[in-house]
N, CA, C and O atoms as CSV, one atom per row, in Angstrom:
chain,resi,resn,atom,element,x,y,z
A,1,MET,N,N,0.738,-1.307,-0.015
A,1,MET,CA,C,0.088,0.043,-0.205
A,1,MET,C,C,0.809,1.171,-0.014
A,1,MET,O,O,1.494,1.037,1.000
A,2,GLU,N,N,0.928,1.969,-0.408
A,2,GLU,CA,C,0.905,3.489,-0.684
A,2,GLU,C,C,1.052,4.104,0.794
A,2,GLU,O,O,0.375,3.898,1.801
A,3,ALA,N,N,2.144,4.911,0.587
A,3,ALA,CA,C,2.044,6.157,1.883
A,3,ALA,C,C,1.035,6.920,2.059
A,3,ALA,O,O,0.397,7.086,3.099
A,4,ARG,N,N,0.763,7.753,0.269
A,4,ARG,CA,C,-0.202,8.290,0.758
A,4,ARG,C,C,-0.979,7.947,-0.904
A,4,ARG,O,O,-0.606,7.562,-2.013
A,5,ARG,N,N,-2.285,8.376,-0.211
A,5,ARG,CA,C,-3.728,7.755,-1.680
A,5,ARG,C,C,-3.869,9.002,-1.958
A,5,ARG,O,O,-3.295,9.905,-1.348
A,6,LEU,N,N,-4.762,9.174,-3.045
A,6,LEU,CA,C,-5.963,9.912,-3.009
A,6,LEU,C,C,-7.338,9.735,-2.861
A,6,LEU,O,O,-7.669,8.663,-3.368
A,7,VAL,N,N,-8.138,10.257,-2.446
A,7,VAL,CA,C,-9.617,9.985,-1.933
A,7,VAL,C,C,-10.364,11.208,-2.035
A,7,VAL,O,O,-9.894,12.228,-1.531
A,8,VAL,N,N,-11.807,11.237,-2.804
A,8,VAL,CA,C,-13.017,11.779,-2.527
A,8,VAL,C,C,-13.573,11.839,-1.620
A,8,VAL,O,O,-13.888,10.675,-1.376
A,9,CYS,N,N,-14.082,12.674,-0.615
A,9,CYS,CA,C,-14.801,12.932,0.474
A,9,CYS,C,C,-16.249,12.584,-0.557
A,9,CYS,O,O,-16.432,13.017,-1.695
A,10,VAL,N,N,-17.177,11.670,0.247
A,10,VAL,CA,C,-18.449,11.638,0.075
A,10,VAL,C,C,-19.627,11.334,1.020
A,10,VAL,O,O,-20.660,10.665,1.013
A,11,ASP,N,N,-18.909,12.214,1.887
A,11,ASP,CA,C,-20.088,12.781,3.140
A,11,ASP,C,C,-18.877,12.905,3.970
A,11,ASP,O,O,-17.774,12.360,3.995
A,12,ASN,N,N,-19.896,14.438,5.092
A,12,ASN,CA,C,-18.713,15.533,5.400
A,12,ASN,C,C,-19.879,15.558,7.279
A,12,ASN,O,O,-19.626,16.518,8.007
A,13,ASP,N,N,-20.856,14.639,7.747
A,13,ASP,CA,C,-21.919,14.660,8.805
A,13,ASP,C,C,-20.918,15.263,9.665
A,13,ASP,O,O,-19.746,14.889,9.705
A,14,GLY,N,N,-21.340,16.071,10.254
A,14,GLY,CA,C,-20.301,16.438,11.713
A,14,GLY,C,C,-18.923,17.021,11.667
A,14,GLY,O,O,-18.199,17.306,12.621
A,15,TYR,N,N,-18.683,17.155,10.329
A,15,TYR,CA,C,-17.342,18.172,9.870
A,15,TYR,C,C,-17.534,18.671,8.894
A,15,TYR,O,O,-16.798,18.362,7.957
A,16,ALA,N,N,-18.176,19.265,8.767
A,16,ALA,CA,C,-18.551,20.469,7.491
A,16,ALA,C,C,-17.658,21.748,7.378
A,16,ALA,O,O,-17.855,22.497,6.422
A,17,THR,N,N,-16.804,22.009,8.185
A,17,THR,CA,C,-15.964,22.845,8.526
A,17,THR,C,C,-14.393,22.216,7.972
A,17,THR,O,O,-13.552,22.891,7.377
A,18,SER,N,N,-14.283,20.986,8.283
A,18,SER,CA,C,-12.976,20.264,7.984
A,18,SER,C,C,-13.226,19.646,6.841
A,18,SER,O,O,-12.164,19.353,6.292
A,19,LEU,N,N,-14.141,19.323,6.247
A,19,LEU,CA,C,-14.568,18.571,4.822
A,19,LEU,C,C,-15.206,18.908,3.956
A,19,LEU,O,O,-16.417,18.998,4.158
A,20,GLU,N,N,-14.709,19.208,2.738
A,20,GLU,CA,C,-15.896,19.612,1.427
A,20,GLU,C,C,-16.330,18.218,0.976
A,20,GLU,O,O,-15.599,17.229,1.029
A,21,LYS,N,N,-17.644,18.234,0.508
A,21,LYS,CA,C,-18.103,16.664,-0.208
A,21,LYS,C,C,-17.466,17.534,-1.759
A,21,LYS,O,O,-17.314,18.618,-2.322
A,22,ARG,N,N,-17.237,15.753,-1.852
A,22,ARG,CA,C,-16.746,15.757,-4.259
A,22,ARG,C,C,-14.813,16.566,-3.792
A,22,ARG,O,O,-13.997,16.617,-4.712
A,23,LYS,N,N,-14.514,16.943,-2.752
A,23,LYS,CA,C,-13.418,17.313,-2.891
A,23,LYS,C,C,-12.226,16.175,-2.778
A,23,LYS,O,O,-12.485,15.039,-2.379
A,24,ILE,N,N,-11.161,16.501,-3.087
A,24,ILE,CA,C,-10.143,15.514,-3.294
A,24,ILE,C,C,-9.302,15.737,-2.265
A,24,ILE,O,O,-8.753,16.838,-2.229
A,25,TYR,N,N,-9.014,14.748,-1.204
A,25,TYR,CA,C,-7.630,14.685,-0.217
A,25,TYR,C,C,-6.777,13.491,-0.297
A,25,TYR,O,O,-6.899,12.347,-0.735
A,26,LEU,N,N,-6.072,14.028,0.160
A,26,LEU,CA,C,-4.612,13.007,0.741
A,26,LEU,C,C,-4.973,12.562,2.246
A,26,LEU,O,O,-5.256,13.192,3.265
A,27,ALA,N,N,-4.762,10.424,1.756
A,27,ALA,CA,C,-4.704,10.391,2.427
A,27,ALA,C,C,-3.743,9.514,3.087
A,27,ALA,O,O,-3.572,8.465,2.466
A,28,LEU,N,N,-2.898,9.659,4.427
A,28,LEU,CA,C,-1.441,9.076,4.477
A,28,LEU,C,C,-2.031,7.703,5.380
A,28,LEU,O,O,-2.954,7.597,6.187
A,29,ARG,N,N,-0.941,6.634,4.780
A,29,ARG,CA,C,-1.315,5.468,5.728
A,29,ARG,C,C,-0.867,5.369,7.259
A,29,ARG,O,O,0.275,5.721,7.552
A,30,ASP,N,N,-1.806,4.862,8.316
A,30,ASP,CA,C,-2.213,4.592,9.641
A,30,ASP,C,C,-2.518,3.349,9.158
A,30,ASP,O,O,-3.402,3.306,8.302
A,31,ALA,N,N,-1.836,2.010,9.606
A,31,ALA,CA,C,-2.151,1.047,9.707
A,31,ALA,C,C,-3.195,0.880,11.488
A,31,ALA,O,O,-4.327,0.419,11.635
A,32,ALA,N,N,-2.535,1.279,12.232
A,32,ALA,CA,C,-3.870,1.771,13.306
A,32,ALA,C,C,-4.868,1.890,13.197
A,32,ALA,O,O,-5.825,1.268,13.659
A,33,ALA,N,N,-4.753,3.080,12.283
A,33,ALA,CA,C,-6.391,3.429,12.600
A,33,ALA,C,C,-7.400,2.904,11.455
A,33,ALA,O,O,-8.624,2.864,11.331
A,34,GLU,N,N,-6.552,2.614,10.864
A,34,GLU,CA,C,-7.708,1.799,9.561
A,34,GLU,C,C,-8.231,0.502,9.903
A,34,GLU,O,O,-9.101,-0.159,9.335
A,35,LYS,N,N,-7.366,0.185,11.212
A,35,LYS,CA,C,-8.047,-1.100,12.187
A,35,LYS,C,C,-9.114,-0.855,12.781
A,35,LYS,O,O,-9.977,-1.684,13.067
A,36,HIS,N,N,-9.134,0.614,13.070
A,36,HIS,CA,C,-10.965,1.431,13.316
A,36,HIS,C,C,-11.336,1.730,12.678
A,36,HIS,O,O,-12.102,2.626,13.034
A,37,SER,N,N,-11.350,1.520,11.328
A,37,SER,CA,C,-11.998,2.134,10.431
A,37,SER,C,C,-12.355,3.922,10.531
A,37,SER,O,O,-13.424,4.507,10.708
A,38,LEU,N,N,-10.930,4.445,10.331
A,38,LEU,CA,C,-10.426,5.436,10.095
A,38,LEU,C,C,-9.239,5.880,9.509
A,38,LEU,O,O,-8.119,5.442,9.772
A,39,LEU,N,N,-9.537,6.851,8.624
A,39,LEU,CA,C,-8.217,6.967,7.544
A,39,LEU,C,C,-7.492,8.663,8.274
A,39,LEU,O,O,-7.959,9.616,8.897
A,40,ARG,N,N,-6.607,8.399,7.920
A,40,ARG,CA,C,-5.714,9.646,8.108
A,40,ARG,C,C,-5.784,10.890,7.113
A,40,ARG,O,O,-5.328,10.678,5.989
A,41,ILE,N,N,-6.323,12.232,7.391
A,41,ILE,CA,C,-6.704,12.763,6.019
A,41,ILE,C,C,-6.142,14.037,6.575
A,41,ILE,O,O,-6.198,14.246,7.787
A,42,ILE,N,N,-5.405,15.216,5.444
A,42,ILE,CA,C,-4.885,15.817,5.492
A,42,ILE,C,C,-6.133,16.592,5.194
A,42,ILE,O,O,-6.667,16.429,4.097
A,43,ASP,N,N,-6.776,17.631,6.293
A,43,ASP,CA,C,-8.272,18.352,5.743
A,43,ASP,C,C,-7.999,19.843,5.727
A,43,ASP,O,O,-6.840,20.180,5.486
A,44,GLU,N,N,-8.657,20.523,5.888
A,44,GLU,CA,C,-8.876,21.706,5.304
A,44,GLU,C,C,-8.083,22.335,6.073
A,44,GLU,O,O,-7.558,23.218,5.395
A,45,SER,N,N,-7.636,22.369,7.324
A,45,SER,CA,C,-6.828,23.254,7.973
A,45,SER,C,C,-5.083,22.869,7.537
A,45,SER,O,O,-4.312,23.811,7.724
A,46,GLY,N,N,-4.629,21.916,7.133
A,46,GLY,CA,C,-3.566,21.482,6.663
A,46,GLY,C,C,-2.872,20.846,7.611
A,46,GLY,O,O,-1.668,20.967,7.835
A,47,GLU,N,N,-3.801,20.025,8.281
A,47,GLU,CA,C,-2.983,18.921,9.239
A,47,GLU,C,C,-3.863,17.545,9.126
A,47,GLU,O,O,-5.075,17.521,8.912
A,48,ASP,N,N,-3.037,16.427,9.306
A,48,ASP,CA,C,-3.795,15.372,9.581
A,48,ASP,C,C,-4.470,15.000,10.561
A,48,ASP,O,O,-4.027,14.552,11.618
A,49,TYR,N,N,-5.722,15.185,10.225
A,49,TYR,CA,C,-6.677,14.269,11.400
A,49,TYR,C,C,-7.343,12.918,10.736
A,49,TYR,O,O,-7.457,12.780,9.518
A,50,LEU,N,N,-7.703,12.087,11.558
A,50,LEU,CA,C,-8.718,10.771,11.992
A,50,LEU,C,C,-9.792,10.966,11.550
A,50,LEU,O,O,-10.406,11.839,12.163
A,51,TYR,N,N,-10.527,10.333,10.374
A,51,TYR,CA,C,-12.175,10.696,10.341
A,51,TYR,C,C,-12.219,9.387,9.675
A,51,TYR,O,O,-11.368,8.558,9.354
A,52,PRO,N,N,-13.752,9.497,9.556
A,52,PRO,CA,C,-14.466,7.618,9.506
A,52,PRO,C,C,-13.878,7.306,8.282
A,52,PRO,O,O,-13.692,8.314,7.599
A,53,LYS,N,N,-13.535,6.306,7.786
A,53,LYS,CA,C,-13.237,5.818,6.646
A,53,LYS,C,C,-14.649,5.794,5.316
A,53,LYS,O,O,-14.439,6.135,4.151
A,54,ALA,N,N,-15.679,5.440,5.705
A,54,ALA,CA,C,-16.912,5.178,5.566
A,54,ALA,C,C,-17.373,6.899,4.602
A,54,ALA,O,O,-18.240,7.304,3.829
A,55,PHE,N,N,-16.252,7.371,5.237
A,55,PHE,CA,C,-17.087,9.566,4.467
A,55,PHE,C,C,-15.767,9.520,3.199
A,55,PHE,O,O,-15.717,10.563,2.546
A,56,PHE,N,N,-14.932,8.652,2.882
A,56,PHE,CA,C,-13.977,8.268,1.577
A,56,PHE,C,C,-14.021,7.228,0.288
A,56,PHE,O,O,-14.296,6.070,0.602
A,57,ARG,N,N,-13.860,7.400,-0.684
A,57,ARG,CA,C,-13.951,6.369,-1.228
A,57,ARG,C,C,-12.553,6.788,-2.369
A,57,ARG,O,O,-12.368,7.917,-2.824
A,58,ALA,N,N,-11.674,5.547,-2.662
A,58,ALA,CA,C,-10.692,5.635,-2.780
A,58,ALA,C,C,-10.337,5.831,-4.547
A,58,ALA,O,O,-10.782,4.976,-5.313
A,59,ILE,N,N,-9.483,7.053,-5.118
A,59,ILE,CA,C,-9.911,7.232,-6.923
A,59,ILE,C,C,-8.444,6.920,-7.547
A,59,ILE,O,O,-7.326,6.888,-7.031
A,60,SER,N,N,-8.828,6.743,-8.637
A,60,SER,CA,C,-7.495,6.238,-9.300
A,60,SER,C,C,-7.610,7.024,-10.487
A,60,SER,O,O,-8.568,6.990,-11.258
A,61,LEU,N,N,-6.272,7.955,-10.633
A,61,LEU,CA,C,-5.909,8.781,-11.691
A,61,LEU,C,C,-4.950,8.930,-12.653
A,61,LEU,O,O,-3.781,8.765,-12.306
A,62,PRO,N,N,-5.262,9.282,-14.094
A,62,PRO,CA,C,-4.135,8.709,-14.757
A,62,PRO,C,C,-2.954,9.707,-14.040
A,62,PRO,O,O,-3.219,10.747,-13.438
A,63,GLN,N,N,-1.402,9.072,-14.272
A,63,GLN,CA,C,-0.181,9.358,-13.886
A,63,GLN,C,C,0.055,11.011,-14.017
A,63,GLN,O,O,0.325,11.524,-12.931
A,64,ALA,N,N,0.015,11.712,-14.874
A,64,ALA,CA,C,-0.044,13.555,-14.809
A,64,ALA,C,C,-0.847,13.911,-14.159
A,64,ALA,O,O,-0.542,14.865,-13.443
A,65,ILE,N,N,-2.008,13.468,-14.066
A,65,ILE,CA,C,-3.136,14.430,-13.047
A,65,ILE,C,C,-2.694,13.969,-11.555
A,65,ILE,O,O,-2.701,14.669,-10.543
A,66,ARG,N,N,-2.341,12.724,-11.669
A,66,ARG,CA,C,-2.115,12.375,-10.052
A,66,ARG,C,C,-0.599,13.660,-9.794
A,66,ARG,O,O,-0.719,14.650,-9.072
A,67,ARG,N,N,0.347,13.408,-10.350
A,67,ARG,CA,C,1.505,14.368,-10.166
A,67,ARG,C,C,0.719,15.616,-9.788
A,67,ARG,O,O,1.079,16.109,-8.718
A,68,ALA,N,N,-0.430,16.340,-10.523
A,68,ALA,CA,C,-0.306,17.837,-10.848
A,68,ALA,C,C,-1.209,17.880,-9.669
A,68,ALA,O,O,-1.515,19.054,-9.461
A,69,VAL,N,N,-1.734,17.108,-8.854
A,69,VAL,CA,C,-2.961,17.126,-8.156
A,69,VAL,C,C,-1.956,16.820,-6.719
A,69,VAL,O,O,-1.957,17.550,-5.729
A,70,LEU,N,N,-1.522,16.168,-6.804
A,70,LEU,CA,C,0.172,16.116,-5.157
A,70,LEU,C,C,0.568,16.937,-5.539
A,70,LEU,O,O,0.080,17.707,-4.711
A,71,ALA,N,N,1.209,17.666,-6.278
A,71,ALA,CA,C,1.633,18.970,-6.603
A,71,ALA,C,C,1.559,20.441,-6.260
A,71,ALA,O,O,2.375,21.359,-6.185
A,72,ALA,N,N,-0.165,20.256,-6.025
A,72,ALA,CA,C,-0.691,21.968,-6.273
A,72,ALA,C,C,-1.183,22.158,-4.677
A,72,ALA,O,O,-1.655,23.231,-4.300
């Protein structure tokens, strides 16, 4: 599994200030969190926090677009 992966937010119930629906986020690998159905996400604050895994879906992008998104 990659240390970083891209996910899209599909739910932000209770976290409207921190997460935007339909926005792409960077998820950092955190095996301990994932055992509890959580993902470590770099949110709107620019910091990484744990959120319910059900709020996100993994996405695949062409390599050129992935590089551009990660560089932004």
